C-alpha positions as CSV (number, residue, x, y, z in Angstrom):
1,M,-0.6,-14.1,-31.9
2,Q,-2.5,-16.4,-29.8
3,F,-1.3,-18.5,-26.7
4,Q,-2.9,-21.1,-24.5
5,V,-1.4,-21.4,-20.9
6,T,-0.7,-25.3,-20.2
7,E,1.0,-24.6,-16.7
8,I,1.8,-21.6,-14.7
9,E,3.5,-21.0,-11.6
10,F,2.5,-17.5,-9.6
11,D,4.8,-15.9,-7.2
12,F,2.5,-16.6,-4.1
13,D,5.2,-16.4,-1.5
14,D,4.8,-14.5,1.4
15,E,1.1,-14.2,0.9
16,D,-1.9,-15.4,3.0
17,L,-3.9,-16.9,0.2
18,T,-6.1,-20.3,0.9
19,D,-5.3,-23.3,-1.6
20,D,-8.8,-22.6,-3.1
21,E,-7.8,-19.1,-4.1
22,R,-4.6,-20.0,-5.2
23,D,-6.3,-22.7,-7.3
24,D,-8.9,-20.4,-8.5
25,I,-6.2,-18.0,-9.5
26,I,-4.1,-20.7,-11.2
27,G,-7.6,-21.9,-12.9
28,D,-8.3,-18.7,-14.3
29,T,-5.2,-18.8,-16.4
30,V,-4.4,-22.7,-17.5
31,G,-6.4,-23.3,-20.4
32,Q,-7.2,-19.9,-21.6
33,I,-6.6,-18.2,-24.8
34,W,-4.4,-14.8,-24.7
35,E,-3.7,-12.4,-27.2
36,A,0.2,-11.3,-26.9
37,D,2.9,-10.2,-29.2
38,D,5.4,-12.9,-27.8
39,E,6.3,-14.9,-24.6
40,E,7.5,-11.7,-23.2
41,D,4.0,-9.5,-23.7
42,L,2.0,-12.7,-22.4
43,V,4.0,-12.8,-19.3
44,E,3.0,-8.9,-18.8
45,E,-0.5,-9.4,-20.2
46,I,-1.4,-12.5,-17.3
47,T,0.4,-10.2,-14.7
48,C,-1.8,-7.4,-15.5
49,A,-5.1,-9.4,-15.5
50,T,-4.1,-11.5,-12.8
51,G,-2.3,-9.2,-10.6
52,W,0.3,-11.8,-9.6
53,C,4.0,-12.2,-10.6
54,I,4.7,-15.3,-12.6
55,K,7.8,-17.2,-11.8
56,S,6.9,-20.1,-14.8
57,I,5.2,-20.6,-17.7
58,D,4.4,-23.3,-20.1
59,Y,2.4,-22.8,-23.4
60,R,1.6,-23.5,-26.7
61,H,1.1,-21.1,-30.0
62,I,-2.4,-21.6,-31.3
63,L,-2.4,-21.2,-35.3
64,N,-5.4,-19.6,-37.1
């Protein structure tokens, strides 16, 4: 299935990142189309791709 991330919150707590760095990581994820089997797999795919754990995520299914 395909998913498009509409909002995401990463676990940046206690990390020494600038606002621009955080915005870049979020910007690389939101709006993108991701292939995954289900929501759990989507979270795992994004975590593996970005290297950051996810606190919350909103998405929509893309129908073919």
